[in-house]
VOBA-1610 file (N, C-alpha, C; in pm, whole numbers, padded with zeros to 5 digits, always signed):
BEGIN
Unk-01664-01152-00347Unk-01659-01008-00322Unk-01575-01036-00183Unk-01488-00962-00150Unk-01401-01017-00029Unk-01417-00924+00093Unk-01443-00996+00220Unk-01494-00936+00333Unk-01301-00920+00422Unk-01321-00861+00486Unk-01193-00798+00541Unk-01296-00776+00692Unk-01218-00845+00837Unk-01320-00841+00945Unk-01202-00856+01015Unk-01198-00763+01139Unk-01150-00801+01286Unk-01240-00743+01394Unk-01211-00781+01471Unk-01258-00758+01604Unk-01189-00878+01728Unk-01244-00754+01871Unk-01206-00874+01977Unk-01213-01065+01956Unk-01124-01158+01993Unk-01136-01248+01988Unk-01274-01343+02120Unk-01316-01436+02079Unk-01418-01500+02175Unk-01458-01634+02053Unk-01488-01683+02126Unk-01533-01816+02111Unk-01665-01835+02040Unk-01653-01923+01918Unk-01769-01905+01775Unk-01777-01817+01671Unk-01650-01714+01651Unk-01693-01620+01574Unk-01658-01660+01436Unk-01618-01768+01384Unk-01594-01828+01245Unk-01731-01868+01232Unk-01793-01978+01321Unk-01917-02029+01311Unk-02029-01944+01309Unk-02022-01814+01368Unk-02068-01697+01363Unk-02116-01614+01234Unk-02014-01634+01159Unk-02008-01510+01011Unk-02014-01666+00922Unk-01958-01809+00905Unk-02037-01870+00835Unk-02234-01881+00820Unk-02224-01877+00931Unk-02372-01892+00986Unk-02459-01778+00867Unk-02387-01614+00932Unk-02442-01485+00812Unk-02432-01522+00699Unk-02356-01592+00594Unk-02277-01654+00544Unk-02428-01702+00413Unk-02446-01805+00553Unk-02513-01905+00498Unk-02663-01887+00441Unk-02715-01764+00583Unk-02837-01749+00616Unk-02887-01639+00493Unk-02777-01560+00412Unk-02745-01511+00301Unk-02728-01574+00192Unk-02716-01677+00209Unk-02706-01800+00079Unk-02605-01737-00018Unk-02475-01709+00047Unk-02362-01693-00015Unk-02274-01817+00045Unk-02191-01833-00119Unk-02075-01960-00039Unk-01916-01911+00005Unk-01873-01945+00065Unk-01767-01943+00118Unk-01671-01992+00051Unk-01581-01909-00065Unk-01483-01997-00097Unk-01358-02002-00118Unk-01275-01889-00012Unk-01192-01938+00105Unk-01231-01842+00198Unk-01141-01845+00293Unk-01153-01800+00410Unk-00993-01872+00481Unk-00932-01682+00512Unk-00807-01742+00635Unk-00827-01649+00743Unk-00795-01677+00868Unk-00815-01677+01001Unk-00683-01647+01045Unk-00655-01542+01144Unk-00534-01517+01232Unk-00591-01456+01355Unk-00571-01486+01484Unk-00554-01475+01617Unk-00395-01431+01663Unk-00445-01283+01726Unk-00335-01242+01800Unk-00351-01271+01942Unk-00339-01366+01998Unk-00338-01431+02122Unk-00325-01306+02221Unk-00204-01261+02236Unk-00156-01135+02325Unk-00270-01083+02363Unk-00326-00983+02200Unk-00384-00929+02226Unk-00496-00901+02162Unk-00550-01056+02206Unk-00723-01134+02222Unk-00790-01042+02079Unk-00678-01025+01965Unk-00764-00955+01858Unk-00775-01126+01725Unk-00901-01110+01677Unk-00949-01211+01583Unk-00925-01123+01431Unk-00837-01171+01341Unk-00891-01123+01215Unk-00884-01242+01114Unk-00984-01154+00967Unk-01032-01266+00888Unk-01003-01241+00745Unk-01007-01293+00653Unk-01038-01237+00507Unk-01145-01403+00433Unk-01242-01350+00361Unk-01309-01404+00335Unk-01336-01365+00193Unk-01302-01452+00086Unk-01379-01475-00053Unk-01518-01544-00074Unk-01632-01432-00121Unk-01761-01501-00128Unk-01785-01537-00263Unk-01892-01599-00265Unk-01970-01617-00406Unk-02118-01571-00339Unk-02211-01503-00471Unk-02340-01477-00436Unk-02382-01377-00473Unk-02480-01306-00469Unk-02552-01195-00499Unk-02613-01172-00337Unk-02576-00992-00294Unk-02592-00967-00176Unk-02658-00849-00158Unk-02722-00781-00060Unk-02734-00602-00068Unk-02632-00627+00075Unk-02510-00542+00014Unk-02360-00532+00127Unk-02355-00466+00244Unk-02488-00372+00203Unk-02540-00251+00398Unk-02628-00384+00438Unk-02682-00478+00395Unk-02760-00546+00505Unk-02661-00653+00581Unk-02551-00689+00481Unk-02466-00822+00519Unk-02413-00764+00611Unk-02335-00609+00623Unk-02215-00550+00738Unk-02338-00583+00838Unk-02512-00533+00845Unk-02527-00498+00968Unk-02615-00612+01041Unk-02616-00722+00928Unk-02616-00876+00971Unk-02460-00914+01069Unk-02354-00906+00994Unk-02262-00937+01046Unk-02224-00871+01194Unk-02266-00756+01189Unk-02229-00661+01365Unk-02352-00693+01440Unk-02427-00759+01393Unk-02522-00794+01519Unk-02493-00950+01556Unk-02414-01028+01540Unk-02389-01115+01588Unk-02247-01121+01624Unk-02163-01016+01615Unk-01979-00998+01639Unk-02017-00936+01784Unk-01911-00934+01819Unk-01808-00797+01907Unk-01881-00622+01920Unk-01845-00548+01977Unk-01903-00437+01905Unk-01790-00361+01898Unk-01691-00364+01869Unk-01543-00330+01825Unk-01523-00400+01688Unk-01664-00447+01622Unk-01587-00550+01486Unk-01573-00448+01405Unk-01481-00414+01316Unk-01444-00331+01189Unk-01465-00393+01014Unk-01557-00425+00989Unk-01586-00445+00808Unk-01559-00442+00698Unk-01476-00466+00647Unk-01451-00393+00480Unk-01520-00510+00381Unk-01610-00462+00324Unk-01694-00589+00238Unk-01647-00494+00087Unk-01545-00579+00010Unk-01545-00510-00134Unk-01561-00612-00227Unk-01585-00507-00349Unk-01668-00598-00453Unk-01488-00647-00546Unk-01545-00765-00640Unk-01423-00815-00713Unk-01432-00703-00870Unk-01368-00597-00841Unk-01274-00488-00914Unk-01140-00459-00922Unk-01115-00465-01062Unk-00956-00392-01049Unk-00950-00238-00963Unk-00885-00223-00918Unk-00846-00120-00831Unk-00789+00011-00978Unk-00782+00112-00933Unk-00728+00218-00972Unk-00608+00283-00885Unk-00511+00368-00927Unk-00413+00377-00841Unk-00388+00571-00961Unk-00334+00617-00885Unk-00278+00740-00952Unk-00140+00715-00834Unk-00007+00803-00933Unk+00159+00786-00909Unk+00207+00922-00881Unk+00284+00915-00764Unk+00373+00982-00774Unk+00488+01023-00771Unk+00617+01113-00814Unk+00732+01052-00859Unk+00820+01192-00825Unk+00942+01162-00829Unk+01037+01332-00824Unk+01100+01283-00979Unk+01251+01197-00971Unk+01296+01196-01063Unk+01380+01077-01161Unk+01313+00949-01032Unk+01368+00808-00997Unk+01327+00710-01081Unk+01337+00662-01195Unk+01253+00609-01289Unk+01236+00429-01272Unk+01322+00380-01182Unk+01307+00222-01184Unk+01161+00173-01104Unk+01110+00259-01031Unk+01000+00190-00918Unk+00873+00232-01084Unk+00859+00341-01079Unk+00791+00384-01185Unk+00767+00265-01360Unk+00866+00275-01371Unk+00873+00194-01494Unk+00855+00103-01488Unk+00859+00012-01400Unk+00844-00140-01342Unk+00681-00141-01342Unk+00635-00049-01251Unk+00446-00039-01283Unk+00384-00015-01389Unk+00497+00098-01476Unk+00420+00102-01607Unk+00403-00015-01706Unk+00522-00089-01675Unk+00481-00204-01816Unk+00397-00312-01736Unk+00407-00301-01619Unk+00296-00405-01532Unk+00137-00342-01593Unk+00137-00208-01599Unk-00007-00184-01629Unk+00014-00219-01725Unk+00077-00195-01830Unk+00069-00200-01986Unk+00040-00361-02085Unk+00092-00462-01967Unk+00068-00599-01978Unk-00030-00650-01927Unk-00124-00578-01829Unk-00226-00609-01778Unk-00165-00701-01621Unk-00096-00722-01593Unk+00010-00777-01460Unk-00017-00718-01368Unk-00031-00606-01356Unk-00046-00502-01231Unk-00160-00541-01146Unk-00290-00554-01193Unk-00399-00574-01064Unk-00437-00431-01024Unk-00421-00331-01153Unk-00497-00210-01174Unk-00452-00127-01240Unk-00509-00038-01289Unk-00520+00066-01390Unk-00467+00178-01349Unk-00364+00235-01407Unk-00266+00369-01325Unk-00328+00461-01436Unk-00382+00554-01350Unk-00471+00686-01364Unk-00396+00778-01401Unk-00310+00850-01383Unk-00187+00938-01370Unk-00121+00923-01269Unk-00017+01006-01349Unk+00152+01031-01307Unk+00170+01147-01263Unk+00223+01182-01144Unk+00234+01330-01058Unk+00362+01321-01039Unk+00443+01421-01116Unk+00564+01457-01058Unk+00664+01591-01004Unk+00699+01599-00946Unk+00750+01742-00895Unk+00866+01821-00962Unk+00904+01705-01077Unk+01032+01727-01183Unk+00926+01676-01286Unk+01017+01745-01431Unk+00908+01700-01563Unk+00961+01583-01624Unk+01106+01538-01551Unk+01186+01402-01561Unk+01124+01272-01629Unk+01036+01230-01552Unk+00959+01094-01587Unk+00859+01147-01691Unk+00821+01265-01734Unk+00719+01291-01820Unk+00775+01222-01949Unk+00863+01190-02036Unk+00856+01103-02144Unk+00884+00949-02143Unk+00851+00932-02037Unk+00849+00789-01966Unk+00727+00773-01991Unk+00671+00853-01901Unk+00523+00806-01877Unk+00405+00832-01980Unk+00469+00907-02049Unk+00328+00919-02225Unk+00368+00841-02290Unk+00536+00765-02316Unk+00529+00652-02386Unk+00404+00537-02388Unk+00362+00536-02233Unk+00218+00445-02184Unk+00093+00482-02270Unk+00077+00593-02270Unk-00058+00726-02256Unk-00112+00666-02126Unk-00016+00747-02088Unk-00070+00765-01941Unk-00037+00913-01913Unk-00166+01010-01878Unk-00145+01154-01823Unk+00006+01135-01761Unk+00064+01283-01749Unk+00127+01310-01676Unk+00117+01469-01642Unk+00145+01485-01483Unk+00093+01613-01449Unk+00201+01705-01385Unk+00289+01765-01440Unk+00450+01826-01376Unk+00379+01947-01266Unk+00400+01934-01151Unk+00350+02029-01025Unk+00466+02056-00963Unk+00563+02156-00936Unk+00654+02147-00878Unk+00673+02227-00803Unk+00777+02191-00670Unk+00732+02230-00525Unk+00863+02345-00523Unk+00903+02410-00613Unk+01015+02513-00572Unk+00920+02660-00617Unk+01004+02719-00467Unk+00953+02824-00474Unk+00778+02869-00377Unk+00732+02714-00364Unk+00582+02702-00287Unk+00587+02660-00151Unk+00492+02711-00064Unk+00464+02688+00043Unk+00402+02505+00047Unk+00432+02431+00134Unk+00391+02300+00115Unk+00213+02294+00042Unk+00153+02388+00149Unk+00033+02362+00152Unk+00009+02408+00010Unk+00039+02502-00041Unk-00008+02522-00205Unk+00034+02441-00316Unk+00201+02369-00259Unk+00178+02298-00347Unk+00177+02126-00339Unk+00085+02110-00232Unk+00008+01974-00193Unk-00148+02033-00236Unk-00190+02161-00234Unk-00326+02182-00294Unk-00261+02143-00444Unk-00215+02178-00492Unk-00227+02179-00607Unk-00174+02016-00679Unk-00185+01903-00624Unk-00170+01816-00613Unk-00291+01809-00620Unk-00407+01778-00515Unk-00529+01758-00473Unk-00623+01775-00601Unk-00574+01942-00660Unk-00631+01977-00774Unk-00631+01866-00886Unk-00520+01801-00891Unk-00444+01721-01046Unk-00547+01586-01010Unk-00548+01577-00861Unk-00604+01405-00859Unk-00771+01402-00840Unk-00802+01553-00864Unk-00936+01573-00834Unk-01030+01502-00914Unk-00941+01514-01073Unk-00988+01458-01235Unk-00988+01339-01215Unk-00979+01244-01093Unk-00913+01090-01201Unk-01023+01021-01047Unk-01051+00874-01059Unk-01120+00800-00995Unk-00987+00739-00954Unk-00927+00727-00813Unk-00856+00633-00793Unk-00903+00527-00614Unk-00807+00409-00619Unk-00844+00379-00448Unk-00684+00404-00382Unk-00596+00401-00458Unk-00492+00453-00400Unk-00373+00531-00459Unk-00282+00532-00382Unk-00226+00689-00423Unk-00026+00560-00418Unk+00022+00577-00488Unk+00151+00473-00482Unk+00207+00602-00481Unk+00346+00601-00352Unk+00464+00754-00396Unk+00581+00621-00462Unk+00567+00631-00613Unk+00707+00541-00643Unk+00840+00612-00650Unk+00907+00696-00516Unk+01014+00789-00515Unk+00967+00889-00536Unk+00882+00909-00453Unk+00851+01062-00445Unk+00852+01124-00334Unk+01028+01172-00405Unk+01073+01229-00211Unk+01045+01367-00189Unk+00921+01368-00121Unk+00896+01511-00076Unk+00793+01393+00034Unk+00803+01471+00140Unk+00735+01460+00275Unk+00616+01485+00262Unk+00471+01463+00286Unk+00373+01500+00278Unk+00339+01576+00421Unk+00176+01670+00429Unk+00203+01691+00567Unk+00059+01616+00607Unk+00025+01650+00735Unk-00080+01551+00783Unk-00229+01558+00768Unk-00223+01719+00676Unk-00348+01709+00595Unk-00368+01648+00474Unk-00265+01626+00441Unk-00292+01553+00313Unk-00270+01423+00345Unk-00208+01361+00419Unk-00231+01199+00473Unk-00356+01185+00477Unk-00441+01256+00594Unk-00559+01205+00642Unk-00676+01241+00568Unk-00689+01329+00441Unk-00718+01322+00372Unk-00743+01174+00290Unk-00659+01115+00236Unk-00605+01019+00163Unk-00615+00886+00276Unk-00593+00878+00444Unk-00533+00770+00499Unk-00626+00642+00465Unk-00480+00554+00518Unk-00464+00397+00458Unk-00516+00381+00280Unk-00457+00471+00212Unk-00482+00478+00083Unk-00327+00551+00036Unk-00225+00540+00026Unk-00056+00613-00001Unk-00014+00519+00069Unk+00068+00414-00039Unk+00150+00342-00028Unk+00306+00402-00059Unk+00394+00403+00009Unk+00538+00461-00020Unk+00607+00336-00006Unk+00729+00358-00077Unk+00814+00263-00090Unk+00972+00346-00064Unk+01056+00330+00046Unk+01094+00320+00135Unk+01240+00228+00097Unk+01359+00316+00095Unk+01492+00269+00046Unk+01561+00238+00158Unk+01542+00173+00275Unk+01593+00084+00355Unk+01518-00009+00433Unk+01573-00085+00541Unk+01520-00197+00582Unk+01429-00144+00735Unk+01306-00075+00711Unk+01262-00009+00819Unk+01251-00068+00961Unk+01297-00073+01089Unk+01286+00067+01112Unk+01417+00142+01081Unk+01506+00074+01030Unk+01677+00133+01044Unk+01683+00225+00911Unk+01734+00330+00933Unk+01804+00425+00833Unk+01641+00467+00787Unk+01568+00577+00923Unk+01461+00652+00845Unk+01499+00771+00760Unk+01422+00853+00693Unk+01495+00953+00658Unk+01537+00953+00508Unk+01623+01066+00456Unk+01722+01071+00352Unk+01855+01003+00361Unk+01877+00972+00248Unk+01990+00911+00216Unk+02018+00778+00316Unk+01932+00678+00313Unk+01978+00541+00419Unk+02070+00459+00333Unk+02096+00466+00184Unk+02213+00392+00141Unk+02309+00467+00260Unk+02377+00584+00206Unk+02523+00662+00292Unk+02489+00641+00368Unk+02404+00601+00485Unk+02375+00635+00626Unk+02431+00440+00664Unk+02363+00345+00554Unk+02397+00244+00598Unk+02546+00188+00575Unk+02641+00282+00442Unk+02763+00241+00420Unk+02872+00289+00579Unk+02785+00415+00570Unk+02872+00415+00695Unk+02857+00370+00791Unk+02756+00330+00873Unk+02703+00197+00939Unk+02848+00081+00938Unk+02839+00031+00866Unk+02914-00101+00819Unk+02819-00197+00788Unk+02681-00201+00775Unk+02601-00261+00758Unk+02631-00409+00670Unk+02563-00525+00676Unk+02592-00604+00599Unk+02504-00616+00554Unk+02377-00548+00600Unk+02191-00597+00520Unk+02183-00501+00497Unk+02124-00485+00346Unk+02048-00344+00282Unk+01934-00407+00274Unk+01833-00293+00260Unk+01681-00375+00215Unk+01603-00223+00198Unk+01481-00347+00153Unk+01333-00179+00113Unk+01202-00254+00181Unk+01146-00130+00184Unk+01010-00133+00324Unk+00910-00079+00217Unk+00800-00160+00191Unk+00692-00078+00161Unk+00559-00080+00243Unk+00507+00081+00263Unk+00429+00054+00391Unk+00375+00162+00394Unk+00265+00215+00477Unk+00137+00282+00436Unk+00194+00416+00510Unk+00134+00488+00459Unk+00192+00649+00491Unk+00106+00657+00589Unk+00182+00739+00728Unk+00119+00791+00844Unk+00176+00963+00830Unk+00190+00970+00968Unk+00214+01131+00968Unk+00373+01112+01090Unk+00385+00992+01071Unk+00540+00968+01136Unk+00624+00940+01010Unk+00743+01005+00999Unk+00847+00966+00877Unk+00862+00812+00883Unk+00848+00781+00736Unk+00853+00647+00766Unk+00835+00538+00836Unk+00721+00534+00941Unk+00724+00489+01009Unk+00488+00411+01043Unk+00545+00414+00920Unk+00389+00374+00883Unk+00349+00216+00838Unk+00246+00142+00903Unk+00239+00021+00842Unk+00301-00062+00757Unk+00425-00134+00784Unk+00440-00237+00682Unk+00389-00336+00616Unk+00399-00335+00506Unk+00311-00430+00387Unk+00405-00544+00362Unk+00550-00473+00307Unk+00608-00592+00270Unk+00778-00526+00285Unk+00878-00670+00250Unk+01002-00575+00298Unk+01105-00705+00244Unk+01155-00678+00238Unk+01310-00795+00124Unk+01445-00705+00177Unk+01554-00842+00184Unk+01684-00776+00198Unk+01778-00820+00103Unk+01905-00765+00102Unk+02026-00833+00022Unk+02145-00811+00099Unk+02222-00863+00106Unk+02362-00904+00180Unk+02437-00850+00065Unk+02542-00720+00167Unk+02611-00662+00110Unk+02745-00701+00161Unk+02886-00587+00170Unk+02997-00610+00285Unk+03101-00485+00183Unk+03178-00497+00316Unk+03282-00371+00294Unk+03319-00337+00160Unk+03304-00391+00049Unk+03375-00394-00139Unk+03257-00321-00175Unk+03141-00332-00112Unk+03016-00223-00149Unk+03039-00091-00157Unk+03005-00017-00218Unk+03022+00172-00217Unk+02929+00188-00193Unk+02897+00323-00194Unk+02709+00364-00177Unk+02674+00361-00291Unk+02746+00355-00412Unk+02709+00353-00573Unk+02617+00204-00584Unk+02746+00111-00496Unk+02684-00052-00503Unk+02572-00039-00438Unk+02558+00010-00316Unk+02436+00012-00244Unk+02293+00046-00366Unk+02332+00158-00415Unk+02179+00238-00463Unk+02172+00131-00570Unk+02265+00052-00624Unk+02198-00017-00774Unk+02137-00094-00718Unk+02211-00208-00601Unk+02161-00319-00584Unk+01990-00270-00533Unk+02024-00166-00493Unk+01889-00151-00394Unk+01756-00126-00465Unk+01750-00057-00588Unk+01732-00012-00663Unk+01600-00132-00762Unk+01659-00296-00728Unk+01604-00405-00797Unk+01544-00434-00658Unk+01557-00429-00570Unk+01475-00489-00449Unk+01321-00400-00450Unk+01377-00224-00433Unk+01260-00182-00444Unk+01169-00176-00523Unk+01210-00217-00637Unk+01078-00254-00772Unk+01035-00423-00700Unk+01091-00449-00659Unk+01045-00594-00609Unk+00900-00548-00464Unk+00957-00524-00379Unk+00964-00508-00284Unk+00800-00447-00307Unk+00776-00296-00369Unk+00654-00249-00409Unk+00607-00311-00482Unk+00631-00389-00573Unk+00541-00473-00680Unk+00475-00586-00590Unk+00573-00675-00486Unk+00463-00759-00382Unk+00386-00680-00319Unk+00415-00550-00256Unk+00316-00477-00205Unk+00225-00468-00209Unk+00221-00417-00334Unk+00070-00358-00439Unk-00019-00496-00484Unk+00058-00593-00535Unk-00008-00714-00549Unk-00102-00745-00403Unk-00037-00719-00267Unk-00104-00743-00203Unk-00231-00643-00124Unk-00189-00550-00182Unk-00299-00470-00149Unk-00417-00408-00236Unk-00375-00429-00357Unk-00492-00474-00478Unk-00556-00597-00508Unk-00528-00705-00378Unk-00631-00792-00385Unk-00656-00780-00270Unk-00689-00721-00190Unk-00750-00678-00093Unk-00680-00779+00078Unk-00559-00782+00050Unk-00509-00916+00159Unk-00431-00848+00274Unk-00435-00718+00290Unk-00352-00619+00385Unk-00507-00622+00505Unk-00461-00609+00564Unk-00543-00533+00718Unk-00480-00456+00789Unk-00502-00360+00821Unk-00423-00264+00947Unk-00451-00236+01089Unk-00417-00266+01169Unk-00445-00260+01295Unk-00335-00155+01375Unk-00393-00088+01415Unk-00258+00092+01483Unk-00200+00054+01380Unk-00083+00006+01424Unk+00039+00056+01365Unk+00069-00098+01268Unk+00015-00156+01283Unk+00107-00303+01198Unk+00022-00358+01113Unk+00007-00437+01037Unk-00088-00516+00916Unk-00084-00676+00975Unk-00206-00720+00914Unk-00175-00837+00871Unk-00214-00868+00767Unk-00083-00959+00702Unk-00105-00968+00571Unk-00138-01154+00510Unk-00260-01152+00479Unk-00271-01283+00373Unk-00258-01342+00292Unk-00121-01363+00298Unk-00066-01400+00152Unk-00114-01557+00160Unk-00062-01612+00008Unk-00114-01736-00068Unk-00027-01854+00049
//
């Protein structure tokens, strides 16, 4: 199992955690920790071997650790994801290929699109596709239909693979810290629509992509992964879009690996990423 833990920092935290594991007869096979000195905040990720009552283990940890301790105990199980899309195929195609060859680290349960453009691609991989149009509907009604479709599946995360719609606070709160978005800019630069056009008009020398958890503030959620590529004055907006699509796929794939392997901790609007 994987244990993700964060709390106020103090002397002896690692010793206390190790002691609880030893008392429970659990073997620590991996342990990575980080201390944010400025905020006096301690973060740790442990991989544990052995059988235990997880509820009891959580109680034992809380009894030994600071009152503000947050603990997540997660079994070694392949995650399940649902995907929301619009018209662009590159991110979805990459995920479906990884899912088909069992290298995604998760099982795709369904794809939901507000257009039917990607239905043929999805069904080629024997994945259910639901077309739920937003046209002529209020946001609440549109999102209610999405939730009804999602209710037929078990999933751990929702992936916005170029889903070009802004979700409401009500929708986001229902799946808090469970929605991952890929945005086609190096945030916090060029939020919102048409970031490549914005980048072209600004004459930037770098463009990028950002994978982040969705919050109620547009393109401002905790960042999971980012990547950039150099551009220059000879690149048109179309050139930037073409180049950007490649790094969008790469960044989203990287972010999914981290999230699906329980290597990401969220604190306020930042992430602690326990990379190898």
